[in-house]
DSSP file (Angstrom, degrees, kcal/mol; ACC not computed):
  #  RESIDUE AA STRUCTURE BP1 BP2  ACC     N-H-->O    O-->H-N    N-H-->O    O-->H-N    TCO  KAPPA ALPHA  PHI   PSI    X-CA   Y-CA   Z-CA
    1    1 A M     >        0   0    0      0, 0.0     4,-2.0     0, 0.0     5,-0.1   0.000 360.0 360.0 360.0 -33.2  -10.1  -88.5   49.8
    2    2 A K  H  >  +     0   0    0      1,-0.2     4,-2.0     2,-0.2     5,-0.2   0.868 360.0  50.8 -67.0 -35.2  -13.2  -86.1   49.3
    3    3 A R  H  > S+     0   0    0      1,-0.2     4,-2.7     2,-0.2     5,-0.2   0.924 107.6  52.2 -74.9 -40.8  -15.5  -89.2   49.2
    4    4 A V  H  > S+     0   0    0      2,-0.2     4,-1.6     1,-0.2    -2,-0.2   0.873 109.9  49.8 -56.4 -38.1  -14.0  -90.6   52.4
    5    5 A Y  H  X S+     0   0    0     -4,-2.0     4,-2.6     2,-0.2    -2,-0.2   0.927 112.3  46.6 -66.1 -45.1  -14.7  -87.3   54.1
    6    6 A V  H  X S+     0   0    0     -4,-2.0     4,-2.7     1,-0.2    -2,-0.2   0.893 111.9  50.2 -65.0 -43.3  -18.3  -87.2   52.9
    7    7 A L  H  X S+     0   0    0     -4,-2.7     4,-1.9     2,-0.2    -1,-0.2   0.821 110.2  51.7 -64.4 -32.6  -18.9  -90.8   53.9
    8    8 A L  H  X S+     0   0    0     -4,-1.6     4,-2.8    -5,-0.2    -2,-0.2   0.948 110.7  47.2 -61.2 -54.3  -17.4  -90.0   57.3
    9    9 A L  H  X S+     0   0    0     -4,-2.6     4,-2.7     1,-0.2    -2,-0.2   0.903 112.1  50.4 -53.9 -46.6  -19.7  -87.0   57.7
   10   10 A I  H  X S+     0   0    0     -4,-2.7     4,-2.8     1,-0.2    -1,-0.2   0.947 111.3  47.9 -57.8 -48.2  -22.7  -89.0   56.6
   11   11 A S  H  X S+     0   0    0     -4,-1.9     4,-2.5     1,-0.2    -2,-0.2   0.917 111.5  49.6 -59.6 -47.5  -21.9  -91.8   59.1
   12   12 A L  H  X S+     0   0    0     -4,-2.8     4,-2.4     1,-0.2    -1,-0.2   0.901 110.3  52.6 -64.1 -39.7  -21.4  -89.3   62.0
   13   13 A S  H  X S+     0   0    0     -4,-2.7     4,-2.9     2,-0.2    -2,-0.2   0.934 109.1  49.0 -54.3 -49.2  -24.8  -87.7   61.1
   14   14 A V  H  X S+     0   0    0     -4,-2.8     4,-2.2     1,-0.2    -2,-0.2   0.916 112.7  46.8 -59.3 -44.2  -26.5  -91.0   61.2
   15   15 A L  H  X S+     0   0    0     -4,-2.5     4,-2.6     2,-0.2    -1,-0.2   0.873 112.3  51.0 -65.7 -38.6  -25.0  -91.9   64.6
   16   16 A T  H  X S+     0   0    0     -4,-2.4     4,-3.0     2,-0.2    -2,-0.2   0.933 111.2  46.4 -65.1 -46.9  -25.9  -88.5   65.9
   17   17 A L  H  X S+     0   0    0     -4,-2.9     4,-2.4     1,-0.2    -2,-0.2   0.871 113.0  52.6 -65.5 -35.1  -29.6  -88.8   64.8
   18   18 A H  H  X S+     0   0    0     -4,-2.2     4,-2.2    -5,-0.2    -2,-0.2   0.955 111.3  43.9 -65.0 -48.2  -29.7  -92.4   66.2
   19   19 A A  H  X S+     0   0    0     -4,-2.6     4,-2.1     2,-0.2    -2,-0.2   0.922 114.4  50.9 -61.4 -42.0  -28.4  -91.3   69.6
   20   20 A T  H  X S+     0   0    0     -4,-3.0     4,-0.8     1,-0.2    -1,-0.2   0.918 108.3  51.6 -60.6 -40.6  -30.7  -88.3   69.6
   21   21 A A  H >< S+     0   0    0     -4,-2.4     3,-0.7     1,-0.2     4,-0.4   0.903 108.7  51.8 -63.3 -37.8  -33.7  -90.5   68.7
   22   22 A Q  H >< S+     0   0    0     -4,-2.2     3,-1.0     1,-0.2    -1,-0.2   0.892 107.4  52.4 -67.8 -36.0  -32.8  -92.8   71.6
   23   23 A N  H >< S+     0   0    0     -4,-2.1     3,-0.8     1,-0.2    -1,-0.2   0.573  90.5  77.9 -76.7  -8.7  -32.7  -89.9   74.1
   24   24 A R  T << S+     0   0    0     -4,-0.8    -1,-0.2    -3,-0.7    -2,-0.2   0.761  78.2  72.0 -68.8 -23.9  -36.1  -88.6   73.1
   25   25 A L  T <  S+     0   0    0     -3,-1.0    -1,-0.2    -4,-0.4    -2,-0.1   0.809  90.3  66.3 -64.7 -25.3  -37.8  -91.4   75.1
   26   26 A L  S <  S-     0   0    0     -3,-0.8     5,-0.1    -4,-0.2    12,-0.0  -0.845  98.4-116.2 -97.5 124.6  -36.8  -89.5   78.3
   27   27 A P    >   -     0   0    0      0, 0.0     3,-1.5     0, 0.0     4,-0.1  -0.222  19.8-121.4 -56.7 151.5  -38.6  -86.1   78.6
   28   28 A D  G >  S+     0   0    0      1,-0.3     3,-1.2     2,-0.2     4,-0.2   0.705 108.8  70.2 -67.8 -21.5  -36.2  -83.2   78.4
   29   29 A S  G 3  S+     0   0    0      1,-0.2     3,-0.3     2,-0.1    -1,-0.3   0.671  98.1  52.0 -69.1 -17.0  -37.5  -82.1   82.0
   30   30 A L  G X  S+     0   0    0     -3,-1.5     3,-1.8     1,-0.2    -1,-0.2   0.331  73.1 108.6-104.0   9.9  -35.7  -85.1   83.4
   31   31 A A  T <  S+     0   0    0     -3,-1.2    -1,-0.2     1,-0.3    -2,-0.1   0.850  92.3  31.6 -52.8 -35.0  -32.3  -84.4   81.9
   32   32 A H  T 3  S+     0   0    0     -3,-0.3    -1,-0.3    -4,-0.2    -2,-0.1   0.191  95.5 120.2-113.7  17.9  -30.8  -83.4   85.2
   33   33 A A  S <  S-     0   0    0     -3,-1.8     5,-0.1     1,-0.1    -3,-0.1  -0.399  76.4 -83.4 -74.9 157.2  -33.0  -85.8   87.4
   34   34 A P     >  -     0   0    0      0, 0.0     4,-2.0     0, 0.0     3,-0.4  -0.185  38.9-114.9 -52.5 150.8  -31.5  -88.5   89.6
   35   35 A D  H  > S+     0   0    0      1,-0.2     4,-2.6     2,-0.2     5,-0.2   0.819 116.2  62.6 -64.5 -24.4  -30.8  -91.7   87.8
   36   36 A S  H  > S+     0   0    0      1,-0.2     4,-2.3     2,-0.2    -1,-0.2   0.893 106.8  45.1 -62.7 -37.5  -33.5  -93.4   90.0
   37   37 A V  H  > S+     0   0    0     -3,-0.4     4,-2.1     2,-0.2     5,-0.2   0.875 111.9  51.0 -75.2 -34.4  -36.1  -91.1   88.4
   38   38 A K  H  X S+     0   0    0     -4,-2.0     4,-2.6     2,-0.2    -2,-0.2   0.929 112.1  45.8 -68.8 -37.9  -34.8  -91.6   85.0
   39   39 A M  H  X S+     0   0    0     -4,-2.6     4,-2.7     2,-0.2     5,-0.2   0.943 113.7  49.5 -70.0 -45.1  -34.8  -95.4   85.3
   40   40 A W  H  X S+     0   0    0     -4,-2.3     4,-1.8    -5,-0.2    -1,-0.2   0.913 114.0  46.5 -56.6 -42.8  -38.4  -95.4   86.8
   41   41 A T  H  X S+     0   0    0     -4,-2.1     4,-2.9     2,-0.2     5,-0.2   0.922 112.0  49.5 -67.7 -42.1  -39.6  -93.2   84.0
   42   42 A L  H  X S+     0   0    0     -4,-2.6     4,-2.4     1,-0.2    -2,-0.2   0.921 110.2  49.8 -64.0 -43.0  -38.0  -95.2   81.3
   43   43 A R  H  X S+     0   0    0     -4,-2.7     4,-2.3     2,-0.2    -1,-0.2   0.887 114.3  46.1 -61.7 -37.5  -39.4  -98.4   82.7
   44   44 A N  H  X S+     0   0    0     -4,-1.8     4,-2.8    -5,-0.2    -2,-0.2   0.912 111.2  51.0 -71.6 -35.7  -42.9  -96.8   82.8
   45   45 A I  H  X S+     0   0    0     -4,-2.9     4,-3.0     1,-0.2    -2,-0.2   0.909 109.8  51.8 -64.2 -40.6  -42.5  -95.4   79.3
   46   46 A G  H  X S+     0   0    0     -4,-2.4     4,-2.8    -5,-0.2     5,-0.3   0.933 110.4  49.0 -60.9 -50.4  -41.5  -99.0   78.2
   47   47 A D  H  X S+     0   0    0     -4,-2.3     4,-2.3     2,-0.2     5,-0.2   0.945 112.1  46.6 -54.9 -49.6  -44.7 -100.3   79.7
   48   48 A S  H  X S+     0   0    0     -4,-2.8     4,-1.3     1,-0.2    -2,-0.2   0.971 115.1  46.2 -60.5 -53.1  -46.9  -97.8   78.1
   49   49 A L  H ><>S+     0   0    0     -4,-3.0     5,-2.6     1,-0.2     3,-0.5   0.916 111.8  51.8 -54.9 -43.7  -45.2  -98.3   74.6
   50   50 A A  H ><5S+     0   0    0     -4,-2.8     3,-1.2     1,-0.3    -1,-0.2   0.882 110.2  47.8 -65.6 -37.5  -45.4 -102.1   75.0
   51   51 A Y  H 3<5S+     0   0    0     -4,-2.3    -1,-0.3    -5,-0.3    -2,-0.2   0.727 110.7  53.5 -74.2 -21.2  -49.2 -102.0   75.8
   52   52 A A  T <<5S-     0   0    0     -4,-1.3    -1,-0.3    -3,-0.5    -2,-0.2   0.356 118.5-116.6 -94.3   7.5  -49.6  -99.6   72.8
   53   53 A S  T < 5S+     0   0    0     -3,-1.2     2,-0.9    -5,-0.2    -3,-0.2   0.768  74.0 135.0  60.9  27.9  -47.8 -102.3   70.6
   54   54 A Q     >< +     0   0    0     -5,-2.6     4,-2.5     1,-0.2    -1,-0.2  -0.616  25.6 167.5 -99.3  70.2  -44.9  -99.9   69.9
   55   55 A Y  H  >  +     0   0    0     -2,-0.9     4,-2.6     2,-0.2     5,-0.2   0.741  62.0  54.0 -60.7 -36.2  -42.5 -102.7   70.5
   56   56 A V  H  > S+     0   0    0      2,-0.2     4,-2.5     1,-0.2    -1,-0.2   0.967 115.1  40.1 -66.7 -52.7  -39.2 -101.1   69.1
   57   57 A S  H  > S+     0   0    0      1,-0.2     4,-2.6     2,-0.2    -2,-0.2   0.936 112.9  55.2 -61.0 -43.0  -39.5  -98.1   71.2
   58   58 A S  H  X S+     0   0    0     -4,-2.5     4,-2.2     1,-0.2    -2,-0.2   0.922 108.9  46.9 -57.1 -46.2  -40.7 -100.0   74.2
   59   59 A K  H  X S+     0   0    0     -4,-2.6     4,-2.8     1,-0.2     5,-0.3   0.910 109.9  56.0 -61.8 -38.8  -37.6 -102.3   74.1
   60   60 A Q  H  X S+     0   0    0     -4,-2.5     4,-2.2     1,-0.2    -1,-0.2   0.899 107.1  48.3 -55.2 -44.6  -35.4  -99.2   73.6
   61   61 A A  H  X S+     0   0    0     -4,-2.6     4,-2.4     1,-0.2    -1,-0.2   0.937 112.8  47.7 -64.6 -45.5  -36.9  -97.6   76.9
   62   62 A Y  H  X S+     0   0    0     -4,-2.2     4,-2.0     1,-0.2    -2,-0.2   0.892 112.4  49.3 -65.9 -34.5  -36.3 -100.8   78.9
   63   63 A Q  H  X S+     0   0    0     -4,-2.8     4,-2.7     2,-0.2    -1,-0.2   0.885 109.9  51.8 -68.9 -35.9  -32.7 -101.2   77.6
   64   64 A Q  H  X S+     0   0    0     -4,-2.2     4,-2.3    -5,-0.3    -2,-0.2   0.948 110.0  47.8 -66.7 -43.2  -32.0  -97.6   78.4
   65   65 A A  H  X S+     0   0    0     -4,-2.4     4,-2.0     1,-0.2    -1,-0.2   0.895 112.6  49.4 -59.8 -42.1  -33.3  -98.1   81.9
   66   66 A L  H  X S+     0   0    0     -4,-2.0     4,-2.6    15,-0.2    -2,-0.2   0.895 109.0  54.4 -63.3 -42.2  -31.2 -101.3   82.2
   67   67 A D  H  X S+     0   0    0     -4,-2.7     4,-1.9     1,-0.2    -2,-0.2   0.923 108.3  47.4 -61.8 -47.5  -28.1  -99.4   80.9
   68   68 A I  H  X S+     0   0    0     -4,-2.3     4,-2.6     1,-0.2    -1,-0.2   0.885 110.9  51.3 -63.3 -37.3  -28.3  -96.8   83.5
   69   69 A A  H  X>S+     0   0    0     -4,-2.0     4,-2.9     2,-0.2     5,-0.7   0.890 108.2  52.7 -68.3 -34.2  -28.8  -99.3   86.3
   70   70 A L  H  <5S+     0   0    0     -4,-2.6    -1,-0.2     1,-0.2    -2,-0.2   0.901 111.0  46.5 -66.2 -35.9  -25.7 -101.2   85.1
   71   71 A V  H  <5S+     0   0    0     -4,-1.9    -2,-0.2    -5,-0.2    -1,-0.2   0.947 117.7  41.9 -64.3 -47.9  -23.6  -98.0   85.2
   72   72 A T  H  <5S-     0   0    0     -4,-2.6    -2,-0.2    -5,-0.2    -3,-0.2   0.828 101.2-133.6 -72.5 -32.5  -25.0  -97.0   88.7
   73   73 A G  T  <5 +     0   0    0     -4,-2.9     2,-1.0     1,-0.3    -3,-0.2   0.584  45.0 160.7  86.5   8.9  -24.8 -100.6   90.2
   74   74 A D     >< -     0   0    0     -5,-0.7     4,-2.3    -6,-0.2    -1,-0.3  -0.554  25.6-163.6 -73.1 102.9  -28.2 -100.3   91.6
   75   75 A Q  H  > S+     0   0    0     -2,-1.0     4,-2.7     1,-0.2     5,-0.2   0.863  86.0  51.4 -62.0 -40.3  -29.0 -104.0   92.1
   76   76 A Q  H  > S+     0   0    0      1,-0.2     4,-2.5     2,-0.2    -1,-0.2   0.955 113.3  45.8 -59.0 -48.3  -32.8 -103.4   92.5
   77   77 A S  H  > S+     0   0    0      2,-0.2     4,-2.8     1,-0.2    -2,-0.2   0.875 110.4  54.9 -64.9 -38.7  -32.9 -101.3   89.3
   78   78 A I  H  X S+     0   0    0     -4,-2.3     4,-2.2    -9,-0.2    -1,-0.2   0.937 110.1  45.5 -58.7 -51.1  -30.7 -104.0   87.5
   79   79 A G  H  X S+     0   0    0     -4,-2.7     4,-2.7     2,-0.2    -2,-0.2   0.919 114.0  48.4 -63.4 -41.2  -33.2 -106.7   88.5
   80   80 A L  H  X S+     0   0    0     -4,-2.5     4,-2.6    -5,-0.2    -2,-0.2   0.913 111.1  51.6 -65.2 -37.3  -36.2 -104.6   87.4
   81   81 A G  H  X S+     0   0    0     -4,-2.8     4,-2.0     2,-0.2    -1,-0.2   0.893 109.1  49.2 -65.2 -36.8  -34.4 -103.8   84.2
   82   82 A Y  H  X S+     0   0    0     -4,-2.2     4,-2.7     1,-0.2    -2,-0.2   0.956 113.4  47.7 -60.5 -53.7  -33.8 -107.5   83.5
   83   83 A R  H  X S+     0   0    0     -4,-2.7     4,-2.1     1,-0.2    -2,-0.2   0.829 105.2  58.8 -65.5 -28.8  -37.4 -108.2   84.2
   84   84 A G  H  X S+     0   0    0     -4,-2.6     4,-2.1    -5,-0.2    -1,-0.2   0.952 108.7  46.0 -57.6 -51.3  -38.5 -105.3   82.0
   85   85 A L  H  X S+     0   0    0     -4,-2.0     4,-2.3     1,-0.2    -2,-0.2   0.874 109.8  53.1 -64.9 -33.9  -36.8 -107.0   79.1
   86   86 A G  H  X S+     0   0    0     -4,-2.7     4,-2.7     1,-0.2    -1,-0.2   0.912 109.5  50.0 -61.6 -40.6  -38.3 -110.3   80.0
   87   87 A F  H  X S+     0   0    0     -4,-2.1     4,-2.3     2,-0.2    -2,-0.2   0.862 108.4  53.1 -61.8 -36.1  -41.7 -108.7   79.9
   88   88 A W  H  X S+     0   0    0     -4,-2.1     4,-1.2     2,-0.2    -2,-0.2   0.957 111.1  45.2 -64.9 -51.2  -40.9 -107.2   76.5
   89   89 A Y  H  <>S+     0   0    0     -4,-2.3     5,-2.2     1,-0.2     4,-0.5   0.869 110.9  54.6 -59.9 -38.7  -40.0 -110.6   75.1
   90   90 A N  H ><5S+     0   0    0     -4,-2.7     3,-0.8     1,-0.2    -1,-0.2   0.921 107.6  48.4 -65.7 -40.1  -43.0 -112.2   76.7
   91   91 A L  H 3<5S+     0   0    0     -4,-2.3    -1,-0.2     1,-0.2    -2,-0.2   0.721 110.4  52.5 -70.0 -17.9  -45.3 -109.7   75.0
   92   92 A T  T 3<5S-     0   0    0     -4,-1.2    -1,-0.2    -3,-0.3    -2,-0.2   0.428 119.9-109.2 -94.0   0.8  -43.6 -110.3   71.7
   93   93 A G  T < 5S+     0   0    0     -3,-0.8     2,-1.1    -4,-0.5    -3,-0.2   0.570  81.4 125.3  88.7   6.6  -44.1 -113.9   72.0
   94   94 A D     >< +     0   0    0     -5,-2.2     4,-2.1     1,-0.2     3,-0.2  -0.631  27.2 165.7 -96.8  74.6  -40.6 -115.0   72.6
   95   95 A Y  H  >  +     0   0    0     -2,-1.1     4,-2.7     1,-0.2    -1,-0.2   0.757  68.5  55.5 -71.5 -32.1  -41.3 -116.8   75.7
   96   96 A V  H  > S+     0   0    0      2,-0.2     4,-1.8     1,-0.2    -1,-0.2   0.931 112.6  43.5 -67.4 -44.9  -37.9 -118.7   75.9
   97   97 A Q  H  > S+     0   0    0      2,-0.2     4,-2.2    -3,-0.2    -2,-0.2   0.910 111.4  57.2 -64.2 -40.9  -35.9 -115.4   75.8
   98   98 A A  H  X S+     0   0    0     -4,-2.1     4,-3.1     1,-0.2     5,-0.3   0.963 107.5  47.8 -51.7 -59.6  -38.5 -114.0   78.3
   99   99 A I  H  X S+     0   0    0     -4,-2.7     4,-2.5     1,-0.2    -1,-0.2   0.855 108.1  53.5 -51.6 -41.6  -37.6 -116.8   80.7
  100  100 A N  H  X S+     0   0    0     -4,-1.8     4,-1.8     2,-0.2    -1,-0.2   0.942 112.1  44.4 -64.0 -46.7  -33.9 -116.2   80.3
  101  101 A W  H  X S+     0   0    0     -4,-2.2     4,-2.1     1,-0.2    -2,-0.2   0.923 112.5  52.9 -64.1 -43.0  -34.3 -112.5   81.2
  102  102 A Y  H  X S+     0   0    0     -4,-3.1     4,-2.9     1,-0.2    -1,-0.2   0.877 105.9  53.2 -60.7 -38.5  -36.6 -113.3   84.1
  103  103 A Q  H  X S+     0   0    0     -4,-2.5     4,-2.3    -5,-0.3    -1,-0.2   0.892 105.6  53.8 -67.6 -33.4  -34.1 -115.8   85.5
  104  104 A K  H  X S+     0   0    0     -4,-1.8     4,-1.7     2,-0.2    -2,-0.2   0.963 111.8  45.4 -56.3 -51.1  -31.4 -113.1   85.4
  105  105 A A  H  X S+     0   0    0     -4,-2.1     4,-2.5     1,-0.2     5,-0.3   0.924 109.6  55.9 -55.8 -49.0  -33.8 -110.9   87.4
  106  106 A L  H  X S+     0   0    0     -4,-2.9     4,-2.8     1,-0.3     5,-0.3   0.928 106.9  49.6 -50.6 -53.1  -34.6 -113.8   89.7
  107  107 A R  H  X S+     0   0    0     -4,-2.3     4,-2.4     1,-0.2    -1,-0.3   0.894 110.9  48.3 -56.8 -46.0  -30.9 -114.2   90.5
  108  108 A V  H  X S+     0   0    0     -4,-1.7     4,-1.3     2,-0.2    -1,-0.2   0.915 113.6  47.6 -64.0 -43.2  -30.4 -110.5   91.3
  109  109 A F  H  <>S+     0   0    0     -4,-2.5     5,-2.7     1,-0.2     4,-0.3   0.868 113.8  47.8 -67.7 -39.6  -33.6 -110.5   93.6
  110  110 A R  H ><5S+     0   0    0     -4,-2.8     3,-1.1    -5,-0.3    -1,-0.2   0.916 110.0  50.1 -70.2 -41.9  -32.5 -113.5   95.3
  111  111 A E  H 3<5S+     0   0    0     -4,-2.4    -1,-0.2     1,-0.3    -2,-0.2   0.761 116.0  44.4 -66.2 -28.3  -29.0 -112.4   95.9
  112  112 A N  T 3<5S-     0   0    0     -4,-1.3    -1,-0.3    -5,-0.2    -2,-0.2   0.316 110.9-118.4-103.5   4.8  -30.3 -109.1   97.3
  113  113 A G  T < 5 +     0   0    0     -3,-1.1     2,-1.6    -4,-0.3    -3,-0.2   0.743  58.6 152.4  65.3  26.4  -33.0 -110.6   99.5
  114  114 A N     >< +     0   0    0     -5,-2.7     4,-2.4     1,-0.2    -1,-0.2  -0.594  13.0 172.1 -85.1  81.2  -35.8 -108.9   97.7
  115  115 A T  H  > S+     0   0    0     -2,-1.6     4,-2.6     1,-0.2    -1,-0.2   0.863  72.8  55.7 -64.7 -38.4  -38.6 -111.5   98.4
  116  116 A R  H  > S+     0   0    0      1,-0.2     4,-2.3    -3,-0.2    -1,-0.2   0.958 114.4  38.2 -55.1 -54.0  -41.4 -109.4   97.0
  117  117 A Q  H  > S+     0   0    0      2,-0.2     4,-2.3     1,-0.2    -2,-0.2   0.835 114.7  56.8 -66.5 -34.0  -39.7 -108.9   93.5
  118  118 A F  H  X S+     0   0    0     -4,-2.4     4,-2.2     2,-0.2    -2,-0.2   0.957 109.2  44.6 -61.1 -50.0  -38.4 -112.5   93.7
  119  119 A V  H  X S+     0   0    0     -4,-2.6     4,-2.0     1,-0.2    -2,-0.2   0.936 113.5  49.9 -59.6 -49.9  -42.0 -113.8   94.1
  120  120 A K  H  X S+     0   0    0     -4,-2.3     4,-1.7     1,-0.2    -1,-0.2   0.877 110.0  51.3 -60.5 -36.8  -43.5 -111.5   91.3
  121  121 A T  H  X S+     0   0    0     -4,-2.3     4,-2.5     1,-0.2    -1,-0.2   0.875 104.8  56.0 -72.9 -32.4  -40.7 -112.6   88.9
  122  122 A L  H  X S+     0   0    0     -4,-2.2     4,-2.7     1,-0.2     5,-0.2   0.921 105.8  53.4 -53.8 -45.4  -41.5 -116.3   89.7
  123  123 A R  H  X S+     0   0    0     -4,-2.0     4,-2.0     2,-0.2    -2,-0.2   0.896 107.9  49.6 -57.2 -42.9  -45.1 -115.5   88.6
  124  124 A F  H  X S+     0   0    0     -4,-1.7     4,-2.5     2,-0.2    -1,-0.2   0.937 110.4  49.8 -61.9 -45.1  -43.8 -114.1   85.3
  125  125 A I  H  X S+     0   0    0     -4,-2.5     4,-2.3     1,-0.2    -2,-0.2   0.936 109.9  50.8 -57.5 -46.1  -41.7 -117.1   84.7
  126  126 A S  H  X S+     0   0    0     -4,-2.7     4,-2.4     1,-0.2    -1,-0.2   0.869 108.0  53.1 -60.6 -36.3  -44.6 -119.4   85.4
  127  127 A N  H  X S+     0   0    0     -4,-2.0     4,-2.3    -5,-0.2    -1,-0.2   0.904 108.7  49.3 -68.5 -39.5  -46.7 -117.4   82.9
  128  128 A S  H  X S+     0   0    0     -4,-2.5     4,-1.2     2,-0.2    -2,-0.2   0.878 111.0  50.0 -69.4 -34.7  -44.1 -117.8   80.2
  129  129 A Y  H  <>S+     0   0    0     -4,-2.3     5,-2.8     2,-0.2     4,-0.3   0.912 108.8  52.9 -58.0 -46.5  -43.9 -121.6   80.9
  130  130 A D  H ><5S+     0   0    0     -4,-2.4     3,-2.2     1,-0.2    -2,-0.2   0.932 105.2  54.2 -53.6 -52.1  -47.7 -121.7   80.7
  131  131 A R  H 3<5S+     0   0    0     -4,-2.3    -1,-0.2     1,-0.3    -2,-0.2   0.802 108.6  49.7 -52.7 -33.6  -47.5 -120.0   77.3
  132  132 A L  T 3<5S-     0   0    0     -4,-1.2    -1,-0.3    -3,-0.3    -2,-0.2   0.478 114.7-120.5 -83.8  -3.1  -45.1 -122.7   76.1
  133  133 A Q  T < 5S+     0   0    0     -3,-2.2     2,-0.7    -4,-0.3    -3,-0.2   0.740  70.4 137.4  58.9  33.0  -47.4 -125.2   77.4
  134  134 A N    >>< +     0   0    0     -5,-2.8     4,-1.7     1,-0.2     3,-0.6  -0.613  22.7 170.1-103.5  71.7  -44.8 -126.6   79.7
  135  135 A Y  H 3>  +     0   0    0     -2,-0.7     4,-2.3     1,-0.3    -1,-0.2   0.722  67.4  60.3 -59.5 -36.9  -47.2 -127.0   82.5
  136  136 A K  H 34 S+     0   0    0      1,-0.2    -1,-0.3     2,-0.2    -2,-0.1   0.944 111.4  41.5 -60.1 -49.0  -44.8 -129.0   84.8
  137  137 A Q  H <4 S+     0   0    0     -3,-0.6    -2,-0.2     1,-0.2    -1,-0.2   0.831 108.5  60.8 -72.4 -29.8  -42.3 -126.1   84.8
  138  138 A A  H  <        0   0    0     -4,-1.7    -1,-0.2     1,-0.3    -2,-0.2   0.929 360.0 360.0 -58.0 -46.4  -45.1 -123.6   85.1
  139  139 A L     <        0   0    0     -4,-2.3    -1,-0.3    -5,-0.1    -2,-0.2   0.523 360.0 360.0 -67.8 360.0  -46.1 -125.2   88.5
């Protein structure tokens, strides 16, 4: 019984550390900020970390932004969250997965009439197809 208790404590400690590490991406000063500010900040952190080749933390930031968007139901942010993950997969060389995420974003932008983001996302998709040397789809 004592071993079970110790294992349970260790497991809870690891989960707590993991959750704390995830939350560190967002500055403490934004703990009480509106969700829109948190999502915008996390997407920008994701971009910065991706360009610095810190891919694990970058994906974590994009995912956290998307998670908040999904909870709030903010369609614009959901689309940007999907596109952020597509961008991450594009940077890491998984163009097929990038296209999948970009297409999710594309659907959200189309359904909500966001022409500007729709066109930008098409450009990202085209770039991914170009990287796959599928020039017909890229066009």
